[in-house]
C-alpha positions as CSV (number, residue, x, y, z in Angstrom):
1,M,22.4,32.1,44.3
2,A,19.0,33.7,43.0
3,L,18.2,33.4,39.4
4,A,17.6,36.4,37.2
5,P,14.2,36.7,35.9
6,P,13.7,36.1,32.1
7,S,14.5,39.1,30.1
8,E,11.8,40.4,27.6
9,A,13.9,39.3,24.5
10,S,13.8,35.5,25.9
11,L,9.9,35.8,26.3
12,D,9.9,36.9,22.7
13,I,12.0,34.2,21.6
14,A,9.8,31.4,23.5
15,T,6.7,33.0,22.2
16,G,8.1,33.4,18.5
17,P,7.6,31.5,15.3
18,D,9.5,28.4,16.3
19,L,7.0,28.0,19.1
20,E,3.9,28.3,16.8
21,R,5.3,25.8,14.5
22,A,6.0,23.3,17.2
23,A,2.3,23.7,18.5
24,A,0.8,23.4,15.0
25,R,2.9,20.1,14.7
26,R,1.4,18.6,17.9
27,R,-1.9,19.7,16.6
28,R,-1.3,17.9,13.4
29,L,0.0,14.6,15.6
30,R,-2.9,14.7,18.0
31,P,-5.2,11.9,17.1
32,D,-8.9,12.7,16.5
33,P,-11.6,10.5,17.9
34,L,-13.1,9.8,14.9
35,E,-10.0,9.0,12.8
36,L,-9.1,6.3,15.7
37,L,-12.4,4.9,15.0
38,V,-11.4,4.8,11.7
39,L,-8.2,2.8,12.5
40,V,-9.9,0.5,14.7
41,L,-12.4,-0.3,11.5
42,F,-9.5,-0.9,9.3
43,A,-7.8,-3.3,11.8
44,A,-11.0,-5.4,12.4
45,V,-11.5,-5.8,8.5
46,S,-7.7,-6.6,8.0
47,S,-8.3,-9.5,10.7
48,W,-11.7,-10.6,8.7
49,V,-9.8,-13.7,7.0
50,L,-8.3,-14.8,10.3
51,A,-10.8,-14.6,12.6
52,L,-13.0,-16.9,10.2
53,D,-9.9,-19.4,9.8
54,L,-9.9,-19.3,13.8
55,Y,-13.5,-20.0,14.1
56,Q,-13.2,-23.0,11.9
57,V,-10.5,-24.1,14.1
58,I,-12.5,-23.8,17.1
59,A,-15.8,-25.0,15.8
60,H,-15.2,-27.6,13.6
61,G,-11.9,-28.9,15.0
62,R,-9.8,-28.1,11.8
63,V,-6.3,-27.4,11.6
64,W,-5.2,-24.0,10.5
65,T,-2.4,-24.0,7.8
66,G,-0.8,-20.6,8.9
67,T,-1.9,-18.4,6.2
68,D,-3.9,-15.2,6.0
69,G,-5.3,-14.4,2.8
70,L,-7.6,-15.5,0.0
71,F,-4.9,-17.1,-2.3
72,I,-3.1,-19.7,-0.1
73,A,-0.2,-20.1,-3.0
74,D,1.0,-16.8,-2.3
75,Q,1.0,-17.1,1.4
76,M,2.8,-20.6,1.3
77,Q,5.4,-18.7,-1.1
78,Y,6.1,-16.4,1.8
79,L,6.4,-19.0,4.3
80,A,8.8,-21.0,2.1
81,W,10.9,-17.9,1.8
82,I,11.0,-17.4,5.2
83,R,12.1,-20.9,6.1
84,D,14.8,-20.9,3.4
85,A,16.0,-17.2,4.5
86,S,16.3,-18.7,8.1
87,H,18.9,-20.9,7.0
88,H,20.6,-18.8,4.0
89,V,19.4,-15.5,4.4
90,L,19.1,-15.7,0.6
91,A,15.9,-17.4,-0.3
92,S,15.3,-19.8,-3.3
93,D,12.1,-21.4,-4.8
94,L,11.1,-24.5,-2.7
95,F,8.2,-25.3,-4.8
96,V,10.2,-27.0,-7.7
97,I,12.0,-30.5,-7.4
98,N,15.1,-29.1,-8.8
99,Q,17.6,-27.3,-6.2
100,T,17.6,-23.3,-7.7
101,P,20.0,-20.3,-6.5
102,H,19.6,-18.6,-3.4
103,D,19.4,-15.4,-4.7
104,Y,16.4,-13.4,-3.3
105,L,17.1,-11.0,-0.7
106,Q,14.0,-9.1,0.8
107,P,14.4,-6.9,4.0
108,A,11.0,-8.0,5.6
109,V,11.4,-11.6,4.2
110,A,15.2,-11.7,5.8
111,I,14.1,-10.1,9.0
112,S,11.4,-13.0,9.7
113,G,13.9,-15.4,8.6
114,G,16.0,-14.4,11.3
115,L,13.4,-14.8,13.8
116,T,12.6,-17.8,12.8
117,A,16.2,-19.0,13.0
118,L,15.8,-17.9,16.5
119,G,13.0,-20.4,17.1
120,V,9.8,-18.3,16.1
121,A,7.6,-20.3,13.8
122,P,7.4,-19.0,10.1
123,W,3.8,-18.2,10.1
124,L,4.1,-16.1,13.2
125,S,7.4,-14.5,12.1
126,L,4.9,-13.5,8.8
127,L,2.1,-12.6,10.9
128,L,4.1,-10.1,13.2
129,W,4.2,-7.8,10.1
130,K,0.2,-7.5,9.8
131,P,-0.1,-4.7,12.7
132,V,2.8,-2.8,11.1
133,A,1.2,-2.7,7.8
134,V,-1.9,-2.1,9.1
135,V,-0.9,0.7,11.4
136,G,1.9,2.3,8.9
137,G,-0.7,2.0,6.2
138,F,-3.4,4.1,8.1
139,L,-0.8,6.7,9.4
140,A,0.6,7.2,5.9
141,V,-2.9,7.6,4.2
142,R,-3.5,10.1,7.3
143,A,-0.8,12.2,6.7
144,Y,-1.2,12.3,3.0
145,V,-5.0,13.5,3.5
146,R,-4.1,16.0,6.2
147,R,-1.7,17.7,3.8
148,L,-4.3,18.1,1.0
149,I,-7.7,18.4,2.3
150,Q,-9.0,21.1,4.7
151,G,-11.9,20.6,7.3
152,R,-12.3,18.0,9.8
153,Y,-15.1,16.6,8.1
154,A,-13.8,16.5,4.6
155,R,-10.5,14.8,5.7
156,L,-12.4,12.1,7.5
157,A,-14.5,11.6,4.1
158,A,-11.2,11.5,2.3
159,L,-9.7,9.0,4.5
160,V,-12.7,6.8,4.7
161,L,-12.9,6.7,0.9
162,A,-9.3,5.9,0.6
163,L,-9.3,2.9,2.9
164,F,-12.4,1.5,2.3
165,F,-13.9,2.5,-1.1
166,G,-15.2,-0.5,-3.4
167,S,-18.1,-0.6,-5.9
168,F,-19.5,-2.9,-8.8
169,G,-17.3,-6.0,-8.1
170,T,-14.1,-4.3,-6.9
171,L,-11.2,-6.1,-7.6
172,G,-9.0,-7.0,-4.8
173,D,-6.0,-4.9,-5.7
174,E,-8.0,-2.0,-5.8
175,W,-9.3,-2.5,-2.4
176,L,-6.8,-1.5,0.4
177,P,-8.1,-4.0,3.0
178,F,-7.5,-6.9,0.8
179,W,-3.7,-6.2,0.8
180,S,-4.1,-6.7,4.8
181,W,-5.2,-10.0,4.1
182,G,-1.8,-11.9,3.8
183,Y,-0.1,-9.5,2.1
184,P,1.7,-7.4,4.5
185,F,4.8,-6.6,2.2
186,G,2.2,-5.3,-0.4
187,L,0.5,-3.0,2.2
188,M,3.9,-1.9,3.7
189,A,5.0,-0.9,0.3
190,I,1.8,1.3,-0.4
191,A,2.5,2.7,3.3
192,A,6.0,3.6,2.4
193,M,5.1,4.9,-1.0
194,V,2.6,7.3,0.3
195,A,4.7,8.2,3.3
196,G,7.5,8.8,0.8
197,L,5.5,11.3,-1.2
198,V,4.5,13.2,2.0
199,A,8.3,13.4,2.8
200,Y,9.3,14.6,-0.9
201,S,6.7,17.3,-0.3
202,R,7.9,18.7,3.0
203,A,11.5,18.2,1.7
204,R,11.2,19.9,-1.3
205,Q,9.2,23.0,0.7
206,R,11.3,23.2,3.6
207,G,14.8,21.8,2.3
208,T,15.4,19.5,5.5
209,G,14.9,15.8,5.9
210,M,16.2,15.3,2.2
211,W,17.1,11.8,2.9
212,Q,13.5,10.3,4.2
213,A,11.9,10.0,0.5
214,P,14.7,8.2,-1.1
215,V,14.9,5.9,1.7
216,L,11.2,5.2,1.8
217,G,11.1,4.9,-2.0
218,L,13.9,2.2,-1.8
219,L,11.9,0.4,1.0
220,A,8.6,0.6,-1.2
221,S,10.3,-0.6,-4.5
222,W,12.1,-3.5,-2.5
223,L,9.2,-4.7,-0.8
224,H,6.5,-4.5,-3.7
225,P,8.5,-3.3,-7.1
226,W,5.4,-2.0,-8.4
227,Q,4.9,0.7,-5.9
228,G,8.7,1.9,-6.6
229,E,7.7,2.0,-10.2
230,T,4.5,4.2,-9.5
231,L,6.7,6.4,-7.0
232,I,9.1,7.2,-9.6
233,L,6.4,8.0,-12.1
234,V,4.5,10.0,-9.6
235,V,7.5,12.1,-8.7
236,L,8.6,12.9,-12.3
237,G,4.9,13.6,-13.2
238,G,4.3,15.8,-10.2
239,E,7.2,17.9,-10.8
240,L,6.3,18.2,-14.6
241,L,2.9,19.4,-13.7
242,A,4.2,21.6,-11.2
243,A,6.5,23.3,-13.7
244,V,3.8,23.6,-16.1
245,A,1.1,25.3,-13.6
246,R,4.2,27.6,-12.4
247,S,3.8,26.6,-8.7
248,D,7.7,27.5,-8.2
249,E,8.0,30.5,-10.3
250,K,8.9,32.9,-7.3
251,D,11.7,30.5,-6.1
252,G,15.4,31.2,-6.7
253,G,18.0,29.2,-8.3
254,V,19.6,27.6,-5.1
255,V,16.2,26.3,-4.1
256,L,15.7,25.1,-7.8
257,R,18.9,23.2,-7.7
258,R,18.2,21.7,-4.2
259,R,14.7,20.5,-5.7
260,L,16.6,18.9,-8.7
261,L,19.0,17.2,-6.4
262,L,16.1,15.8,-4.3
263,C,14.1,14.6,-7.4
264,A,17.0,12.9,-8.8
265,G,18.1,11.2,-5.5
266,T,14.6,10.1,-5.1
267,V,14.3,8.6,-8.3
268,L,17.8,7.1,-8.3
269,V,17.6,5.2,-5.0
270,T,14.0,4.0,-5.6
271,A,15.2,2.6,-9.0
272,L,17.8,0.5,-7.4
273,P,15.7,-2.4,-6.0
274,L,14.0,-2.6,-9.5
275,V,17.5,-3.1,-11.2
276,Y,18.2,-5.9,-8.7
277,Y,14.7,-7.5,-9.8
278,G,15.5,-7.1,-13.5
279,I,18.9,-9.0,-12.8
280,L,16.8,-11.7,-11.0
281,D,14.6,-12.0,-14.0
282,R,17.5,-12.5,-16.5
283,A,19.7,-14.5,-14.3
284,D,17.0,-16.9,-12.7
285,V,14.7,-18.9,-14.9
286,V,12.2,-19.3,-11.9
287,W,11.7,-15.3,-11.7
288,R,11.5,-15.3,-15.2
289,L,8.7,-17.8,-15.7
290,G,6.9,-16.4,-12.8
291,R,6.9,-13.1,-14.3
292,I,5.7,-14.9,-17.8
293,G,3.1,-16.6,-16.0
294,T,1.4,-13.9,-14.1
295,S,1.6,-11.3,-16.9
296,N,-1.8,-11.7,-18.1
297,G,-4.5,-9.6,-16.3
298,W,-8.0,-8.4,-16.7
299,G,-9.1,-6.4,-19.4
300,F,-8.9,-2.3,-19.1
301,S,-12.8,-2.0,-19.0
302,G,-12.8,-4.9,-16.1
303,V,-10.3,-2.9,-14.0
304,M,-12.0,0.8,-14.5
305,E,-15.4,-0.5,-14.0
306,S,-15.4,-0.5,-10.3
307,L,-13.4,2.8,-9.9
308,I,-16.0,5.0,-12.2
309,P,-17.9,6.4,-9.3
310,L,-14.7,7.7,-7.9
311,F,-13.1,8.7,-11.0
312,V,-16.1,10.8,-11.9
313,V,-15.9,12.8,-8.8
314,A,-12.0,13.0,-9.0
315,A,-12.4,14.2,-12.5
316,L,-13.7,17.7,-11.1
317,S,-10.0,18.5,-9.6
318,Y,-8.6,18.3,-12.8
319,R,-10.2,21.5,-13.9
320,R,-8.2,23.2,-11.2
321,R,-4.3,24.4,-10.9
322,P,-2.2,22.7,-8.6
323,R,-0.8,25.1,-6.0
324,S,1.8,22.7,-4.5
325,F,3.9,19.8,-5.6
326,L,1.8,17.3,-3.5
327,A,-1.3,18.6,-5.3
328,A,0.4,18.0,-8.6
329,A,1.5,14.4,-7.6
330,T,-1.9,13.6,-6.8
331,L,-3.1,14.5,-10.1
332,A,-0.3,12.4,-11.7
333,W,-0.7,9.1,-9.6
334,P,-3.7,7.8,-11.7
335,L,-1.9,8.4,-14.8
336,A,1.4,7.0,-13.1
337,A,-0.7,3.8,-12.2
338,L,-2.0,3.5,-15.8
339,G,1.5,3.7,-16.9
340,V,3.1,1.2,-14.9
341,Y,-0.3,-1.2,-15.8
342,G,0.8,-0.6,-19.5
343,I,4.4,-1.6,-18.8
344,S,3.1,-4.8,-17.2
345,I,0.8,-5.4,-19.9
346,A,3.5,-4.9,-22.6
347,G,5.4,-8.0,-21.1
348,L,7.8,-5.9,-19.0
349,G,6.7,-6.8,-15.5
350,A,4.5,-9.1,-13.9
351,T,0.7,-9.1,-12.4
352,P,-0.5,-5.8,-14.1
353,L,-3.4,-5.2,-11.2
354,H,-0.6,-4.7,-8.8
355,A,-0.1,-1.3,-10.6
356,F,-3.5,0.0,-8.7
357,A,-2.7,-0.8,-5.3
358,G,-3.6,2.0,-3.4
359,I,-5.2,3.8,-6.2
360,T,-8.3,4.9,-4.1
361,I,-6.1,7.3,-1.8
362,P,-5.4,9.9,-4.7
363,L,-8.8,9.3,-6.3
364,A,-10.5,9.8,-2.8
365,V,-8.4,13.2,-2.3
366,L,-9.3,14.2,-5.7
367,A,-12.8,13.5,-5.2
368,V,-13.3,15.5,-2.0
369,R,-11.4,18.4,-3.3
370,G,-13.6,18.4,-6.3
371,I,-16.8,18.3,-4.2
372,Q,-15.1,21.3,-2.3
373,S,-14.7,23.1,-5.4
374,L,-18.3,22.9,-6.3
375,P,-21.0,25.6,-5.3
376,L,-23.1,22.9,-3.4
377,A,-25.8,25.5,-2.5
378,R,-26.8,25.4,-6.2
379,L,-26.4,21.5,-6.2
380,P,-29.9,19.9,-6.4
381,Y,-30.3,17.6,-3.2
382,R,-31.5,14.6,-5.1
383,R,-28.5,14.6,-7.2
384,L,-26.0,15.2,-4.3
385,A,-28.1,12.0,-2.5
386,A,-27.4,9.9,-5.7
387,L,-23.7,10.8,-5.6
388,A,-23.4,10.0,-2.1
389,A,-24.8,6.5,-2.7
390,A,-22.5,5.8,-5.8
391,L,-19.5,6.7,-3.5
392,L,-20.9,4.6,-0.6
393,A,-21.6,1.7,-2.9
394,R,-19.3,-1.4,-2.1
395,R,-18.8,-5.1,-2.6
396,R,-21.4,-7.8,-1.4
397,P,-20.4,-9.1,2.1
398,D,-20.5,-12.6,0.7
399,A,-17.5,-11.6,-1.7
400,L,-15.4,-11.2,1.3
401,L,-15.8,-14.7,2.8
402,P,-12.9,-17.0,2.1
403,G,-13.6,-19.6,-0.7
404,N,-16.0,-17.4,-2.8
405,G,-15.3,-15.8,-6.2
406,C,-16.5,-12.5,-7.4
407,A,-19.8,-11.0,-6.1
408,G,-22.6,-13.0,-8.0
409,D,-20.2,-16.0,-9.0
410,N,-22.1,-19.3,-8.0
411,R,-19.3,-21.5,-9.4
412,P,-17.7,-23.8,-6.8
413,P,-14.6,-22.5,-4.8
414,H,-11.2,-23.1,-6.3
415,L,-9.3,-25.5,-4.4
416,H,-6.4,-23.0,-3.7
417,R,-9.0,-20.9,-1.8
418,R,-10.3,-23.7,0.5
419,L,-6.8,-25.0,2.4
420,F,-6.7,-22.0,5.0
421,V,-7.7,-24.6,7.2
422,V,-7.6,-28.6,6.6
423,G,-9.2,-31.6,8.4
424,P,-7.2,-34.0,10.8
425,E,-7.2,-36.5,8.1
426,L,-5.3,-34.3,5.7
427,Q,-2.8,-33.3,8.2
428,A,-2.4,-37.1,9.2
429,A,-1.6,-37.7,5.6
430,L,0.9,-34.9,5.4
431,R,2.7,-36.1,8.7
432,P,5.9,-37.2,8.0
433,D,6.4,-41.0,8.3
434,L,9.5,-42.1,10.2
435,Q,9.1,-45.7,9.7
436,P,12.0,-47.3,7.8
437,V,11.0,-48.5,4.3
438,Q,12.6,-51.2,2.4
439,V,13.1,-50.5,-1.4
440,A,13.3,-53.6,-3.4
């Protein structure tokens, strides 16, 4: 039986708007060789600390402690949570003499605990999150940049600045690769927050995938609550700026009600883990003492100093009215970070510097958009070169070495920064003594 040739109508459908959107989607997803190079560089920098530890093991016969970061106390805490979760799912604090409640539930820790219960070493079940965090962070930032920046090289510039910008003694929390050194949960939370903003913008515009932003917000908040707080403030601030700028004045009532539902759902679902952490703070003295012990932070001037070059250029974007929600949210993000920082400084949260995790992402986008808004033909080349030099300023290489303090700090390294690898004598001292001991 012969098949009839396709009709003209079917050909019209095959070449209609749906096919054009599909082709545009394929172009967006197609990897750019230069972007792949940036990903390789980001992955290489993320392995810097681990590579130095392995060098110590191979070259000097030392023993690796299983940590991958500059602050061994944090990584040891993660390993302890994973070991405890392998027995109870809910983790407790193993670094105190008295027994503490098993009341900490975190999805990544629980999954790693499950792997450890199956026989995987705790250090490996933690390290497996590193590639997930690095690739996820890169893809989220790439998607964010592509929705806001036009032009291949402008996008590449924003991507590089977002991932690598640092200057004048950058604090670790403000430098994205720092989060890949032993803090996979924090980096995954940053990725989830950025992806949540992109998903929110897409759902707000198209009315599809309304569940994605709330789920990503829930994940960001659960993995690292500072990013959940930031996401809530960015969404609310973006909606407020979009309303003031009248970006949605042509939309009908049905669309506005749908967007209100999206906003409320995202904020409420993202806030659920924050409520849980608030209960932990009140019900478990360990969590309360942890918050008090980490509530101190750098002064405001010290936090802002390293971001000044990017802030100066990013300020150019505040002259323009945002034409989309995501553009408005990008303008709101730095203000939201300051808000979360203020909440933590006031004693309502811990570790104020975590509020600036990922801050270079919106600042990089705003800086590139600000440069694009300038009449560059009228800008003197010397000033442009000076501006580029300021943007490319970065930390001294010796500040990236485990054991070193801030750039220019000649003091001896702190003990907690020197135990990434240990000598055989310390390993022997820590080995359990199985000989019976008689107590008098």
